[in-house]
N, C-alpha and C positions, 0 to 999 in steps of 0.2 A: 360022932359025926360030925358035932359041932365041935368037940373039943378038941378033934383034929385040923378044921379047919384054922381054929386058932393056935396051934401049934406051927402047921405051912406060913401060914401068912407072920405072926413070929420070926421064924428062920429065914423067911424073903427077908423081910424089914429088916433082919443083923445083916444078911447079906450087901441087901446097898446099901445099909453104912460101911457096912467095911469096907465094897467099893468106893464109896465117894469119899470115904478116910482117905483112903491110899491112892486116889487120885486130888483129892489136895497134896497128898504130904508129894505125889511126885509134883503134880504143880508148882510148890514152892519149892520143893528144888530145884527144879526149870528156870524156877523165877530166881533164883538164887546167886546160881550158875551163870545166865547170863551177862553175857560182855560187851555185847555191840555196844556203839558210841548214840546209832539211834535207840534205843533200849534206853540206856541210863541219860539219857539227852532228855527222854520221856518222863523219866521218873526224877528229873530235875526241874521238869515243866517249863521248858525249854526249846524249840526245834536251833535256839541258836548256839547251843552251848555243844550237836553233833560237830561240825566243825571245827572243835574246840579239843573235845574229847579221844577226837577220831586222831587228832594229831601227837597225844600224849600218848608214852611205852609204858610209864607205868602202870604199875598193880593199881584196880579202882575194885572201890567197898564204897557202896550205898546203903544209910540206913535209915529204916522210919524214925518217926521221931519215936518210937517206942523201946527206939534201939536195936531194933531187930534190924538182919543183915535181909537187904530186898535183892542185893545185886553185891555178885562177886567176881573180881577172876580170880578160874583156879590156881594160880600163883598165890590168893592171901589164903591158901589152904595149906601151898606147900608151903610157907611160910610160918606155920601157926601163928596169923594173927585172926583167920575165924576155923570157925569149927562150929559145924550146924547152922545154928539161925542167928548168934551172938561171933560177934568179938571175944576173943578172949583173951588178946598180949594182955597185961597188966599200964603197962606205959601207954596203951593209944586208949585202952578201956578208956584211962584220968586223963588226954587227951581231947576225949569227943566232953568230956563230966565238962571242959572247963569251956570250951567250943559253946556246948549249951546254956550254959551262966553267963559267959559272960560277948559272947558273942562275935568273937574275933577269933580268925586263924590261927593252929598252933603248926609250929612247929617242932622235929624233936629226931635225932637218931636214935636207933634203937637195935640196940644186940637182942638175936633170939637164938637157940636152941634148935640146929636142923632137925631136931627129932626128941622123941622120947629115950634113949638110948645116950648113955652117959659119954660123954667123948665122940660125938657124931659130928663135933665140929657147932659153928654157927654163921648168920645169917646176919650179914651187916645190912640196913636198911637206915631211909632217910623218908620218912614218915609226915606226910603236911596233915592237915585234918581242919575243916571250912564246913560251916552252915550256908546248901542252896536253898533254902524257901522251902516250903510250904510243911519244916519240923524237921527237913531231911538233914542228913547230913553224909558229906564225903573227902572219905579217905585216897590219900591217895600215895603211892607208896611204890620208892625204886630203891634197885637193889646194888648196893655199893660191896660189893662183895670183893667180884675180883680185885675192883680197885683200891680195895684197904692191902689184898693180897700180891700187889702188883709194888703197891708203893714199902710192903714191907719186905719182901724181896729186891725193892732198889737202895735203903738204909742196909740192907743184909749187908748189898755188891756192895755200896760206898764205905763200910765198914771194913770189908774182910780188902779193898785196893787200901785201905788206907793202913792198913796193918803189914798187908806185903810187900809195898814201899817201903815201908822204914827199914826193913828190915836191909836192903843191899842200898839205899838210900844213908842211912845210919853206918855202915863198914866204911861205905868207900869215903866216910868223913873221918872214921878212928886211922883210917888209914893213910887221909893226909896229911893227919898230925904226925903218924909215926912219921911219913916221911921227909913229915918239913926237920923234926925233930936230929933223923938220922946226917941231911943232906950232905954231909964231908964226907957219907961211905959209901961208893958207886954201888957195891955190890947189894949195899943194905936198900939204897933209892933203885934198883932194880930190880929186886926184887919182891919189892911190893908196892909198888909202880904194877908190875905181873896181874899182883896181886884186883888192883885197884882197877885193872881193866876188865877182866875176869865179873868184878860187880856191876862196874857199869855196863857188859854187856850184857846181866842178866837182867840190871834196870833196864835196858832199851827192848829182851825180847819182852818182857811183862810189862809196859808202858802200851805194844803193837798189838799185842793179843790181850789186852783190855780193849785196845780199839778196834780191834775183829772181834770182839764179841759184842761189844757196843750194836756196832754197824749192824748184826746179824739181831740181835735184840730189837732194833728200833724197827723189825721187820721188810724194810724195801731194798734187800741188800738182792731178791733177781726182781727188780723196776725194770731192767732187759734183757733176759735170758737170751741163752744161743746154744747152736750144738756142740758141744764137749766132745772129747776124742781123748777115752780112758787114757789108749797107746800113751798120749803126749804129755797128761797127768800122771805117770803112773813111772813115767823118763823123766819127767820134772819133777818130781817127790821122789826120786831115790838121785837123782842129784843133787839137792838137796841137800841130802843128810850122809852124802859117800863121804865126807872130809870126817863128820860125826865118827864114823861108821867102822876106818880105818883105823882112826889114831886108839880106837877101841879094839882094836882087834877082828870085825866083826864082818862074818860076811856075806853079804845082800846078791839075794837072790826073788828076779822077776819071772814073769812066767804067767801066760795061760790064754785065753780065750783072746788075739786080737782084732782089731778091727769096733769094737763096742763102741757104743754110744749115745750119749744122753745127754736132755734137755737142763739148761740150769748156766753157770757162775762156774769157768776153768778158775779162776782165783779162788774161789771157795772149797774145788772142790779140792785140787790140787794141795792147797790150804791141809783141809781134814788128813790127804792120806798124809802128807808130809809128821802135820803130827801123826799121825797109830805110829808110824816108824820110828820117829824121835822116841817117842814113849816107850816101845820097841827097842831099841837098842840102848834106855836108858835101865831099864830095868833086868837086859841083860849081861852075863858073864862073859870077859873076854875068847873070847876066839870060837865064839858060838854060830847062831847064824841066826837071820831074822829073812824069813821071806815076806813076800808081795806076791797074792793072783788073783787072777781076774779071771773070772766065769759066770755064766746064763747061770740062774737059778736051776734045778734040777726040776722044780714040778711047776714053776711059772719061763717062759723063753723072755718071758716081757719085762725078769728083772733081773739088771746086772747087780753083782757079789766082787768088792773087793774087799780081801783079805789079807790082815797082817797076820803073819805069824813070829812068834820068837818063843826061846828057849829056854825063858827067865824066870823069875824069881815065883810066879802064880800069884793067883789072887782067893786068898779066903773068901768062900763061900757067900758070907757074913757084911765082905765089905763088897761085893761086884754089884750089885745098888746104890750104893755112892760112889763111886768112881769118875761120875757124869757131873759133879754136883761144883760145880764154880771152891776154887782153890785144897778141893780133898787129894789130899796123897796116901796112896797105904803105907810110901814110907818115905815117911818125914825124911829122912837121916840124909838117906841115899837121894832124893829127890832136891834137895839142899846142894848136895855137895854136886852133884852133874848137872846145875843149873834150871832145872823143873821148877813151872812155876802155876803149876795147881789148873793150866785153864784149859790146856791143850785139848782133852777128852770133851774139857764141857762145848767147844769152839762144834769139835767132830759133832755132838751133838745137837746144834743149832741148826748147822751145816747141812745135814742128813736130811734133818725135819722141813727145812728150807728149801728144797731140791723134792719133797715128798717122798722122801724115802724115812730110813732106820739108820741104826747102828747096833749089833748083836754082838755079843761075848761070847766064850766059851774059857774058864780059866780053871788050873790045879797047880793048889802049892808045890812046888818043885819039879811041873811039870810044864811051863810054859802060857802063853798065854792067846785067843784068835780074835781079835776083834774083824767085826766084818763091815764094811758100808756096804748096802744096800740101795738101791736107785734105780728108778724104770727105765726101763732102755730104747733107746730111739737108733735105728738100720739096722742093720746085721752086722755078725763078726767070722770069725776064721778062725779057729781053732791050732794053736803052734806049741813048741814044746817051751816048756822055763829055759832061762839062759843067766851064770851066775853073771853079776854088772856090777861089785861091789870087788874086794880085798878075799882073798881065798876062791877055793871052787866048790863046786856042787857038785858030788856026782851017783847020789843015789834017786835024788826025786825030784821032779818043779816045783817053783812055787805052787803051782796050786794042789802042793799034796795041803793043804790048808782044809781040806775036805776033810781031812780024817780028823780033824774037830770040832767035828760041825761047828754050828754056831758061836760066830767071831771069836777071835781073843785076843787080851793084851793085858798089862799090866802094868 
């Protein structure tokens, strides 16, 4: 009987110890992950720290005098700075040691892997470590990853622009020197003057598209949105490319649902549709057709779809993800020959995003492409049949037959 009581007593003590252990562990974890300014200020031993810490957007970690984590923002674990009770990033560990040895605050740029999987990317962090009294150390972490990415994109953009500008500028310079050498031959001068005008036009288009893209990337393109009539947008866009289409013997067809409206910048949306039409014409063979059709989304009547369909060369599947990149061209030789800059589709993508929409692509080599600009709808519409608006005529289908190709198309 005494033995049974003893066993039960030991079991009870064991369960009590287990419960206490779990409680302590949970308490420690809760204590580590607390992130309020008041909690952190309490750890610093002063109420004056409350407004200061509350104003910070930084990730915060507080260590005790044994370098054990007392408090840590959740993002400190995401950044792989903290694991369990300790700071594990070697550079930050060394900074803490220097602070304890010298009493001086330490600052450093720290790059850490996003995870344990190779190739998962990196976080670019700015870290400041300082003592806050009572043997405690405060670590402040700012995430500069996005800023670094934007800066890299800016450098890449400047490099690409510089490269693209060299071609027409160099061509104009060479042609001018050639004309100067043959100034006594009127036919020779006339021929080369025409080439110079072509390169000058290409340069002008490139500069204008760079300006448009820069404006879109600045994020203030829709500072004053307005009601935009899609009928007017399509008519204006078609009119802008009519001469080029006629010159290449390409029939333009427009149709679909009329009276649809969206909210945004009419000039930007017109530019986007014009770029899609220009792209379709450039990559189509003579005596083919380019269609632009407007419709409501089959599943969501609050969505407007503007589809531009061509019968051009098409885009290989492996290149379709890249066609919206700045200066990317599927067929570089054709693009240069027809004056393409490689910025048109990038502008379309930014216009769509700025208006809360997207651009979709369907394409197959040898079958053509469909690019579809998808925008939020405003107002009601009236369906009508399509009709030719350019060279030649179409007898078999309206422009909104773009739906045959499903999501968008382009070349």
